[in-house]
C-alpha positions as CSV (number, residue, x, y, z in Angstrom):
1,X,-22.0,9.3,-33.7
2,X,-19.6,10.3,-30.4
3,X,-19.8,8.1,-27.4
4,X,-20.3,9.8,-23.8
5,X,-18.4,8.3,-20.9
6,X,-20.0,7.8,-17.5
7,X,-16.9,9.1,-15.5
8,X,-16.5,12.8,-16.2
9,X,-12.8,12.6,-14.1
10,X,-10.4,12.3,-17.2
11,X,-7.1,13.5,-17.2
12,X,-5.4,13.8,-20.7
13,X,-2.1,14.1,-19.6
14,X,-2.0,11.1,-16.6
15,X,-4.9,9.0,-18.6
16,X,-6.2,6.7,-21.3
17,X,-9.4,5.4,-22.4
18,X,-11.5,3.3,-24.5
19,X,-14.7,1.7,-25.3
20,X,-16.2,-1.1,-26.9
21,X,-19.8,-0.6,-28.1
22,X,-22.4,-3.3,-28.9
23,X,-20.7,-5.9,-27.7
24,X,-22.7,-9.4,-27.8
25,X,-22.2,-10.5,-24.5
26,X,-24.1,-10.6,-21.4
27,X,-24.8,-7.5,-19.4
28,X,-25.1,-9.0,-16.4
29,X,-21.9,-10.7,-16.6
30,X,-20.3,-7.7,-18.1
31,X,-21.1,-5.9,-14.7
32,X,-19.8,-8.5,-12.8
33,X,-16.2,-8.2,-14.0
34,X,-16.3,-4.5,-13.9
35,X,-16.7,-4.9,-10.6
36,X,-14.3,-7.5,-9.9
37,X,-11.5,-5.4,-12.1
38,X,-12.4,-1.7,-10.8
39,X,-9.4,-0.1,-9.4
40,X,-6.5,-2.9,-9.9
41,X,-3.5,-2.9,-11.9
42,X,-3.4,-3.7,-15.5
43,X,-1.6,-6.3,-15.5
44,X,-3.4,-7.9,-12.3
45,X,-6.8,-7.3,-14.2
46,X,-5.6,-9.1,-17.5
47,X,-4.2,-12.0,-15.6
48,X,-7.7,-12.5,-13.9
49,X,-9.6,-13.1,-17.1
50,X,-6.7,-15.1,-18.4
51,X,-7.5,-17.5,-15.9
52,X,-11.3,-17.3,-16.2
53,X,-10.7,-17.9,-19.9
54,X,-8.8,-21.3,-19.2
55,X,-11.3,-22.1,-16.1
56,X,-8.6,-22.1,-13.2
57,X,-9.9,-18.7,-11.5
58,X,-13.9,-18.0,-11.0
59,X,-15.4,-14.9,-11.6
60,X,-17.3,-13.6,-8.6
61,X,-20.9,-13.1,-8.7
62,X,-21.9,-10.5,-6.1
63,X,-25.3,-8.9,-7.6
64,X,-26.7,-11.8,-10.0
65,X,-25.9,-14.8,-8.3
66,X,-29.5,-16.1,-7.9
67,X,-29.3,-19.7,-8.4
68,X,-25.2,-19.3,-9.2
69,X,-23.3,-22.5,-7.8
70,X,-20.5,-22.3,-5.1
71,X,-16.8,-21.6,-6.6
72,X,-13.5,-22.4,-4.5
73,X,-13.0,-19.2,-2.7
74,X,-14.8,-16.8,-4.3
75,X,-18.2,-18.4,-3.6
76,X,-20.9,-17.9,-6.0
77,X,-19.6,-17.3,-9.3
78,X,-18.9,-18.5,-12.9
79,X,-16.7,-18.7,-15.7
80,X,-18.2,-16.0,-18.3
81,X,-15.2,-17.0,-21.3
82,X,-17.3,-14.9,-24.0
83,X,-17.5,-12.0,-21.8
84,X,-14.3,-12.5,-20.6
85,X,-12.6,-12.3,-23.8
86,X,-14.1,-9.0,-24.8
87,X,-13.4,-7.4,-22.1
88,X,-9.7,-8.9,-22.1
89,X,-9.2,-6.9,-25.8
90,X,-10.6,-4.4,-24.4
91,X,-7.9,-3.9,-21.8
92,X,-5.0,-4.5,-24.2
93,X,-6.6,-1.5,-26.8
94,X,-6.7,0.7,-23.8
95,X,-3.2,-0.5,-22.9
96,X,-1.7,0.4,-26.5
97,X,-3.6,3.5,-26.6
98,X,-1.8,4.7,-22.9
99,X,1.1,3.7,-24.1
100,X,0.9,5.9,-27.9
101,X,0.2,8.6,-25.4
102,X,3.9,7.6,-23.6
103,X,2.5,7.1,-20.5
104,X,4.0,3.6,-18.3
105,X,2.1,0.6,-18.8
106,X,4.0,-1.3,-15.5
107,X,2.2,1.6,-13.3
108,X,-1.4,1.8,-14.8
109,X,-4.5,0.9,-12.9
110,X,-8.2,0.6,-13.9
111,X,-9.5,4.2,-12.8
112,X,-12.7,3.9,-14.1
113,X,-14.7,0.4,-15.9
114,X,-18.2,0.0,-16.0
115,X,-21.0,-1.8,-18.3
116,X,-24.3,-0.9,-20.0
117,X,-27.1,-2.2,-22.0
118,X,-26.8,-1.7,-26.2
119,X,-29.3,-2.0,-28.5
120,X,-31.6,-4.7,-28.5
121,X,-31.2,-6.1,-32.2
122,X,-33.8,-9.5,-33.4
123,X,-31.9,-12.7,-33.7
124,X,-31.7,-14.5,-37.3
125,X,-33.9,-17.5,-37.8
126,X,-36.0,-17.5,-35.1
127,X,-39.5,-17.5,-36.1
128,X,-40.5,-17.0,-32.5
129,X,-38.3,-14.0,-32.2
130,X,-35.6,-13.4,-30.2
131,X,-33.5,-10.3,-28.8
132,X,-29.7,-10.2,-28.9
133,X,-27.7,-9.4,-25.8
134,X,-25.8,-6.5,-26.3
135,X,-23.5,-4.4,-23.9
136,X,-21.5,-1.0,-23.9
137,X,-18.4,-1.4,-22.0
138,X,-15.8,1.4,-21.3
139,X,-12.7,1.7,-19.2
140,X,-9.9,4.6,-18.5
141,X,-6.7,3.6,-16.9
142,X,-4.0,5.7,-15.0
143,X,-0.7,6.1,-14.7
144,X,0.5,5.9,-11.0
145,X,3.5,6.5,-9.8
146,X,4.8,3.8,-7.2
147,X,5.6,5.5,-3.7
148,X,9.2,4.6,-3.2
149,X,10.1,4.2,0.7
150,X,12.1,6.5,2.9
151,X,15.9,5.6,3.2
152,X,16.6,4.7,6.2
153,X,19.8,7.7,7.4
154,X,22.8,6.2,8.8
155,X,24.1,7.7,11.8
156,X,27.2,9.4,11.0
157,X,27.8,11.1,14.4
158,X,29.5,8.6,16.9
159,X,27.8,8.6,20.1
160,X,29.6,10.8,22.7
161,X,31.6,8.2,24.7
162,X,31.4,8.7,28.7
163,X,34.2,10.0,30.6
164,X,34.1,8.5,34.2
165,X,34.1,11.6,36.6
166,X,36.9,11.9,38.8
167,X,35.7,12.4,42.1
168,X,38.1,14.9,44.4
169,X,39.6,12.7,47.1
170,X,38.4,13.4,50.6
171,X,40.4,15.3,53.3
172,X,42.3,12.4,55.2
173,X,41.5,12.5,58.9
174,X,44.2,12.5,61.3
175,X,44.5,9.3,62.9
176,X,44.0,8.7,66.6
177,X,48.1,8.6,67.2
178,X,48.8,11.7,65.5
179,X,45.9,13.3,68.2
180,X,47.5,11.6,70.8
181,X,51.1,12.8,70.1
182,X,49.5,16.6,69.8
183,X,48.0,15.9,73.2
184,X,51.7,14.7,74.7
185,X,53.3,18.1,73.1
186,X,51.0,20.1,74.6
187,X,51.2,18.6,78.0
188,X,55.1,18.9,78.0
189,X,54.4,22.8,76.8
190,X,52.8,23.3,79.6
191,X,54.6,21.2,82.4
192,X,57.5,23.8,82.7
193,X,55.3,27.0,82.8
194,X,53.8,25.5,85.8
195,X,57.2,25.0,87.3
196,X,58.5,28.3,86.6
197,X,55.2,29.7,88.4
198,X,55.6,27.7,91.4
199,X,59.4,28.4,92.2
200,X,58.2,32.2,91.9
């Protein structure tokens, strides 16, 4: 029976997908893990799960956090080892699918990931009866090219050098001595004319 994905925004050219059906893990744990990994880079998501398995970094519980102990940095959280191992296998599977399609695995982000309840089955060996926990987990990754920073254009044009403005020299005013000489000359010219007038 074909599996129907919850997300309909699937682009075959730039995306790859994978699904794990009826995984023997807690649905609540799977939901918290999916919430943490959504829209993260695939390589970073795998690192987070490996740290959770090794109990180096806790998975924050933001929804099902009743009676959950406080962990450093994340607050309410736990180390769901079994669920982390299954989701990590699923991420490796979707990475292989993307590589088969020719996508660049170094530029993959988790576009969609979610968990759903699966069918319940009775556990073996219990007289009173006990149902097992099963979960469907689906994931889609998308190739996104990293944006290159625009290169700064080097200024090739040289700045125009400001030339000093040459101001026209001001007209030299005649000195007082020159003015006095002109006055004396005019006086001397007038004297012979006055003498002639008297003689007449």
